C-alpha positions as CSV (number, residue, x, y, z in Angstrom):
1,M,-20.4,-6.9,-7.7
2,L,-21.6,-3.8,-7.0
3,R,-23.0,-1.5,-9.7
4,P,-22.6,1.9,-10.2
5,T,-25.9,4.3,-9.7
6,Q,-26.9,6.9,-12.9
7,E,-25.8,9.7,-11.2
8,Q,-22.1,8.0,-10.4
9,I,-21.7,7.5,-14.2
10,I,-22.6,10.8,-14.7
11,N,-20.6,12.3,-12.4
12,F,-17.8,10.3,-13.5
13,Y,-18.5,11.7,-17.0
14,H,-18.4,15.1,-15.7
15,E,-15.3,15.2,-14.7
16,N,-13.8,14.4,-18.1
17,T,-13.2,18.0,-19.7
18,V,-13.3,16.6,-23.3
19,I,-16.9,16.3,-23.0
20,D,-17.5,19.5,-21.6
21,Y,-15.5,21.4,-24.3
22,L,-17.4,19.9,-26.9
23,G,-20.7,20.3,-25.3
24,V,-21.6,17.0,-25.2
25,E,-24.8,16.2,-22.5
26,I,-24.7,13.2,-20.5
27,V,-28.4,12.4,-19.8
28,P,-30.0,9.9,-17.4
29,T,-31.6,7.4,-19.3
30,P,-35.0,5.1,-17.9
31,D,-33.1,2.3,-17.5
32,G,-30.7,3.6,-14.9
33,E,-28.0,4.4,-17.1
34,A,-26.7,7.0,-19.6
35,R,-26.6,8.0,-23.0
36,L,-24.7,10.9,-24.7
37,E,-26.4,14.1,-26.4
38,L,-25.1,16.4,-28.9
39,L,-26.9,19.9,-29.5
40,V,-25.1,20.3,-32.9
41,E,-23.4,23.8,-33.5
42,P,-21.3,25.5,-35.8
43,R,-17.9,25.0,-33.7
44,H,-18.8,21.1,-33.9
45,A,-18.7,21.6,-37.9
46,N,-15.8,21.4,-40.2
47,L,-15.0,23.0,-43.3
48,Y,-18.1,21.5,-45.1
49,S,-20.8,22.3,-42.4
50,M,-20.5,18.8,-41.6
51,V,-20.2,17.5,-37.7
52,H,-16.4,16.8,-37.7
53,G,-16.1,12.9,-37.7
54,G,-13.6,13.3,-34.5
55,V,-16.7,14.9,-32.7
56,L,-18.9,12.0,-33.4
57,T,-16.1,9.4,-32.7
58,T,-15.5,10.8,-29.1
59,M,-19.2,10.4,-28.5
60,A,-19.2,6.8,-29.3
61,D,-15.9,5.9,-27.6
62,T,-17.2,7.9,-24.6
63,A,-21.2,6.2,-25.1
64,M,-19.4,2.8,-25.2
65,G,-17.2,3.6,-22.1
66,A,-20.2,4.6,-20.3
67,K,-21.8,1.0,-21.0
68,C,-18.9,-0.7,-19.5
69,L,-19.0,2.0,-16.6
70,A,-22.6,0.7,-15.8
71,L,-21.1,-3.0,-15.5
72,N,-18.6,-1.2,-12.7
73,K,-15.7,-1.8,-15.2
74,K,-13.7,1.3,-15.8
75,V,-11.6,1.1,-19.4
76,V,-9.4,2.2,-21.7
77,T,-9.9,1.8,-25.6
78,I,-7.6,-0.5,-26.9
79,S,-9.5,-0.3,-30.7
80,L,-11.9,1.6,-32.4
81,N,-13.8,1.4,-35.6
82,I,-16.3,4.0,-36.8
83,E,-18.8,3.8,-40.3
84,F,-20.1,7.1,-40.9
85,M,-23.2,6.4,-42.9
86,H,-25.1,10.0,-43.0
87,A,-23.0,13.4,-42.7
88,V,-24.5,15.1,-39.8
89,M,-24.9,18.5,-41.1
90,I,-24.7,21.4,-38.8
91,N,-28.7,22.0,-39.3
92,T,-29.1,19.1,-37.6
93,P,-30.4,19.6,-34.1
94,R,-29.3,16.8,-32.0
95,V,-27.5,13.4,-31.9
96,F,-27.8,10.5,-29.4
97,T,-26.0,7.5,-28.8
98,D,-26.9,4.3,-28.2
99,A,-24.8,1.6,-27.1
100,T,-24.6,-1.6,-26.3
101,V,-22.1,-4.2,-24.2
102,L,-21.2,-7.1,-26.6
103,H,-19.0,-9.3,-24.3
104,D,-18.0,-8.7,-20.8
105,G,-15.0,-10.2,-20.2
106,R,-12.8,-10.6,-16.9
107,K,-9.9,-8.3,-18.6
108,T,-11.4,-6.4,-22.1
109,M,-15.1,-5.8,-23.3
110,V,-16.4,-5.2,-26.8
111,C,-19.0,-2.8,-27.7
112,E,-20.9,-0.9,-30.2
113,C,-22.8,2.4,-30.5
114,K,-25.0,3.8,-32.9
115,I,-25.5,7.7,-33.0
116,V,-29.1,8.6,-34.7
117,D,-31.1,11.8,-34.5
118,A,-34.6,12.0,-32.3
119,R,-35.9,10.0,-35.9
120,G,-33.7,7.4,-35.5
121,K,-31.7,8.1,-39.0
122,L,-28.5,6.3,-38.4
123,Y,-25.6,8.9,-38.8
124,A,-22.6,6.6,-37.7
125,K,-21.9,3.1,-36.1
126,A,-18.8,2.2,-33.9
127,T,-17.6,-0.7,-32.8
128,A,-14.7,-1.0,-29.8
129,T,-12.7,-3.4,-27.6
130,F,-11.7,-2.0,-24.4
131,F,-9.0,-3.1,-21.7
132,V,-10.4,-3.3,-17.9
133,I,-8.1,-1.4,-15.8
134,G,-10.6,-1.5,-12.7
135,H,-13.8,-0.7,-10.8
136,L,-15.4,2.7,-10.3
137,I,-17.0,0.7,-6.9
138,E,-14.6,-1.1,-5.2
139,D,-16.1,-4.2,-4.0
């Protein structure tokens, strides 16, 4: 099975208007894939000056979907669980995703994602199950 290139993965997610709206960047990684990065801005904050949990959840969901896409599987989320360990305050400069595929099945996939800062501080950890709906590159 063909695997998408880094450029194809990044281009696929640049068509995601929610990611663009939030200002999330899709950044190439040395392993040929991509991670998500967020330059934290006041517009991402809730009433307590913390990044809204929905923003972080969207980042995690998208990052895990990108890991599935790197295996040439287009997916939709069946279920997602996220645990918030620390608040991402608006004075936190930038947060990053670190996603991993735990199960690569024919019809379903399971992934996890950590949201960290540049020092490696863990802010949130998510796990999700995805349903495979097709391939980015058809054989």
